[in-house]
DOTI-593515 format. One line per 5 residues: number of its first residue (from 1); their letters; for each residue x negated, y negated, z negated of N, C-alpha, C. Coordinates in nm, 2 decimals, decimal comma. Last residue first. Layout:
NUM> a> X Y Z X Y Z X Y Z; ...
***
This chain:
90> xxxxx> -4,50 -12,36 -10,10 -4,38 -12,27 -10,11 -4,41 -12,13 -10,13; -4,72 -12,55 -10,30 -4,70 -12,47 -10,18 -4,58 -12,38 -10,20; -4,63 -12,86 -10,45 -4,66 -12,72 -10,46 -4,64 -12,65 -10,33; -4,78 -13,17 -10,33 -4,67 -13,08 -10,37 -4,71 -12,94 -10,38; -5,07 -13,33 -10,48 -5,00 -13,27 -10,37 -4,89 -13,19 -10,41
85> xxxxx> -5,09 -13,63 -10,66 -5,08 -13,49 -10,67 -5,01 -13,43 -10,55; -5,07 -13,90 -10,67 -5,18 -13,85 -10,59 -5,18 -13,69 -10,60; -4,84 -13,95 -10,82 -4,85 -14,00 -10,69 -4,96 -13,94 -10,61; -4,91 -13,83 -11,07 -4,80 -13,77 -10,99 -4,81 -13,82 -10,84; -5,09 -14,02 -11,16 -5,14 -13,88 -11,13 -5,04 -13,81 -11,04
80> xxxxx> -4,92 -14,24 -11,20 -5,03 -14,25 -11,11 -5,08 -14,11 -11,06; -4,76 -14,13 -11,40 -4,70 -14,17 -11,27 -4,81 -14,19 -11,16; -4,95 -14,10 -11,62 -4,88 -13,98 -11,55 -4,82 -14,02 -11,42; -5,09 -14,26 -11,78 -5,12 -14,26 -11,63 -5,05 -14,15 -11,56; -5,02 -14,20 -12,03 -4,98 -14,33 -11,98 -5,01 -14,34 -11,83
75> xxxxx> -4,90 -13,88 -12,12 -5,01 -13,97 -12,10 -4,96 -14,09 -12,01; -4,63 -13,85 -12,35 -4,69 -13,82 -12,22 -4,80 -13,92 -12,19; -4,57 -13,95 -12,59 -4,55 -13,81 -12,57 -4,61 -13,76 -12,44; -4,56 -14,22 -12,66 -4,69 -14,15 -12,66 -4,68 -14,00 -12,65; -4,34 -14,36 -12,62 -4,34 -14,28 -12,75 -4,48 -14,21 -12,76
70> xxxxx> -4,39 -14,46 -12,37 -4,38 -14,55 -12,48 -4,39 -14,48 -12,62; -4,37 -14,21 -12,23 -4,50 -14,28 -12,24 -4,50 -14,38 -12,36; -4,10 -14,17 -12,26 -4,19 -14,08 -12,32 -4,33 -14,13 -12,33; -4,01 -14,38 -12,09 -3,97 -14,38 -12,24 -4,06 -14,28 -12,31; -4,11 -14,30 -11,85 -4,16 -14,42 -11,91 -4,13 -14,43 -12,06
65> xxxxx> -3,96 -14,07 -11,81 -4,11 -14,06 -11,82 -4,16 -14,18 -11,89; -3,71 -14,18 -11,78 -3,73 -14,08 -11,89 -3,88 -14,07 -11,91; -3,74 -14,34 -11,55 -3,71 -14,40 -11,68 -3,74 -14,31 -11,80; -3,78 -14,15 -11,36 -3,89 -14,23 -11,40 -3,87 -14,30 -11,53; -3,62 -13,84 -11,46 -3,62 -13,97 -11,40 -3,75 -14,04 -11,44
60> xxxxx> -3,57 -13,50 -11,37 -3,64 -13,59 -11,46 -3,64 -13,73 -11,39; -3,43 -13,41 -11,17 -3,41 -13,34 -11,29 -3,47 -13,43 -11,40; -3,45 -13,50 -10,91 -3,38 -13,58 -11,00 -3,34 -13,50 -11,13; -3,63 -13,38 -10,74 -3,50 -13,32 -10,75 -3,41 -13,39 -10,85; -3,85 -13,54 -10,78 -3,79 -13,54 -10,65 -3,65 -13,48 -10,65
55> xxxxx> -3,91 -13,48 -11,05 -3,87 -13,61 -11,01 -3,80 -13,62 -10,88; -3,98 -13,21 -11,02 -3,87 -13,24 -11,10 -3,82 -13,39 -11,07; -4,21 -13,24 -10,86 -4,09 -13,17 -10,80 -3,97 -13,20 -10,88; -4,37 -13,36 -11,05 -4,34 -13,43 -10,93 -4,22 -13,37 -10,86; -4,40 -13,15 -11,23 -4,33 -13,27 -11,27 -4,29 -13,36 -11,15
50> xxxxx> -4,54 -12,97 -11,07 -4,41 -12,94 -11,12 -4,33 -13,06 -11,16; -4,77 -13,13 -11,04 -4,70 -13,09 -10,92 -4,56 -13,05 -10,96; -4,86 -13,14 -11,31 -4,81 -13,26 -11,24 -4,74 -13,24 -11,11; -4,93 -12,86 -11,35 -4,83 -12,93 -11,43 -4,77 -13,05 -11,36; -5,13 -12,83 -11,15 -5,00 -12,75 -11,14 -4,89 -12,82 -11,23
45> xxxxx> -5,33 -13,00 -11,25 -5,27 -13,03 -11,12 -5,13 -12,95 -11,10; -5,39 -12,87 -11,48 -5,34 -13,00 -11,49 -5,27 -13,04 -11,36; -5,49 -12,63 -11,37 -5,38 -12,63 -11,47 -5,31 -12,76 -11,47; -5,71 -12,72 -11,23 -5,59 -12,66 -11,15 -5,47 -12,65 -11,24; -5,91 -12,77 -11,41 -5,83 -12,88 -11,35 -5,71 -12,84 -11,27
40> xxxxx> -5,99 -12,62 -11,69 -5,94 -12,58 -11,56 -5,85 -12,69 -11,50; -6,04 -12,76 -11,92 -6,15 -12,69 -11,85 -6,12 -12,64 -11,71; -5,90 -13,08 -11,96 -5,87 -12,94 -11,95 -5,99 -12,87 -11,87; -6,08 -13,33 -12,14 -6,02 -13,28 -12,02 -6,00 -13,13 -12,02; -5,97 -13,38 -12,48 -6,08 -13,35 -12,38 -6,01 -13,31 -12,25
35> xxxxx> -5,79 -13,64 -12,64 -5,80 -13,51 -12,58 -5,92 -13,50 -12,49; -5,93 -13,82 -12,93 -5,86 -13,81 -12,80 -5,88 -13,67 -12,74; -5,87 -13,92 -13,27 -5,95 -13,87 -13,16 -5,87 -13,87 -13,03; -5,77 -14,04 -13,49 -5,77 -13,89 -13,49 -5,85 -13,84 -13,38; -5,72 -14,31 -13,54 -5,86 -14,26 -13,55 -5,87 -14,11 -13,55
30> xxxxx> -5,38 -14,24 -13,60 -5,49 -14,35 -13,59 -5,62 -14,29 -13,62; -5,18 -14,06 -13,65 -5,27 -14,03 -13,54 -5,38 -14,13 -13,53; -5,03 -14,14 -13,89 -5,05 -14,00 -13,86 -5,16 -13,98 -13,76; -5,18 -14,41 -14,08 -5,07 -14,34 -14,00 -5,12 -14,21 -13,95; -5,37 -14,52 -14,24 -5,36 -14,57 -14,11 -5,25 -14,51 -14,03
25> xxxxx> -5,36 -14,41 -14,51 -5,40 -14,55 -14,49 -5,36 -14,60 -14,35; -5,27 -14,15 -14,48 -5,21 -14,24 -14,58 -5,23 -14,38 -14,55; -5,45 -14,05 -14,29 -5,31 -14,05 -14,26 -5,24 -14,15 -14,35; -5,69 -14,08 -14,43 -5,67 -14,15 -14,31 -5,53 -14,16 -14,27; -5,64 -13,90 -14,65 -5,66 -14,04 -14,67 -5,64 -14,13 -14,55
20> xxxxx> -5,63 -13,66 -14,51 -5,51 -13,71 -14,59 -5,52 -13,86 -14,62; -5,89 -13,64 -14,41 -5,77 -13,65 -14,32 -5,65 -13,70 -14,39; -6,03 -13,63 -14,65 -6,06 -13,74 -14,55 -5,94 -13,76 -14,46; -5,94 -13,39 -14,75 -5,92 -13,51 -14,83 -5,94 -13,64 -14,74; -6,03 -13,21 -14,55 -5,89 -13,22 -14,58 -5,86 -13,35 -14,66
15> xxxxx> -6,31 -13,24 -14,58 -6,24 -13,28 -14,45 -6,09 -13,30 -14,48; -6,36 -13,12 -14,84 -6,37 -13,27 -14,82 -6,30 -13,32 -14,69; -6,26 -12,88 -15,01 -6,22 -12,92 -14,88 -6,23 -13,07 -14,85; -6,37 -12,62 -15,16 -6,41 -12,76 -15,16 -6,38 -12,82 -15,03; -6,22 -12,39 -15,11 -6,25 -12,43 -15,25 -6,29 -12,58 -15,26
10> xxxxx> -6,00 -12,48 -14,84 -6,11 -12,40 -14,90 -6,13 -12,45 -15,04; -5,80 -12,56 -14,64 -5,78 -12,54 -14,79 -5,88 -12,44 -14,84; -5,76 -12,80 -14,40 -5,83 -12,69 -14,44 -5,81 -12,68 -14,59; -5,51 -12,89 -14,16 -5,57 -12,91 -14,29 -5,65 -12,78 -14,33; -5,53 -12,94 -13,81 -5,50 -12,85 -13,92 -5,58 -12,89 -14,05
5> xxxxx> -5,44 -13,26 -13,67 -5,54 -13,15 -13,70 -5,50 -13,07 -13,82; -5,15 -13,31 -13,49 -5,20 -13,32 -13,62 -5,31 -13,22 -13,65; -5,15 -13,47 -13,17 -5,12 -13,36 -13,26 -5,19 -13,38 -13,39; -5,22 -13,66 -13,00 -5,09 -13,67 -13,05 -5,05 -13,54 -13,12; -5,49 -13,88 -12,94 -5,45 -13,75 -12,98 -5,31 -13,75 -13,04
***
């Protein structure tokens, strides 16, 4: 997971305390969880088809994608998904 779960500020916020302790001890995202698959797989396919088109038009480079993978900004199997994604229909 690469987003920060929202803190809760109720009168008795034990989840908030646990999240703050986890972040203080292990860092921002450690043990935060993972993404669930998108309920509409066509959305994911559309995104990767657009990314494939950007690669083909040299708007985005493979080096850029690999750098973002190292930073955990993009999923690590992105290039594999791009390879098996069909191009967008005109």
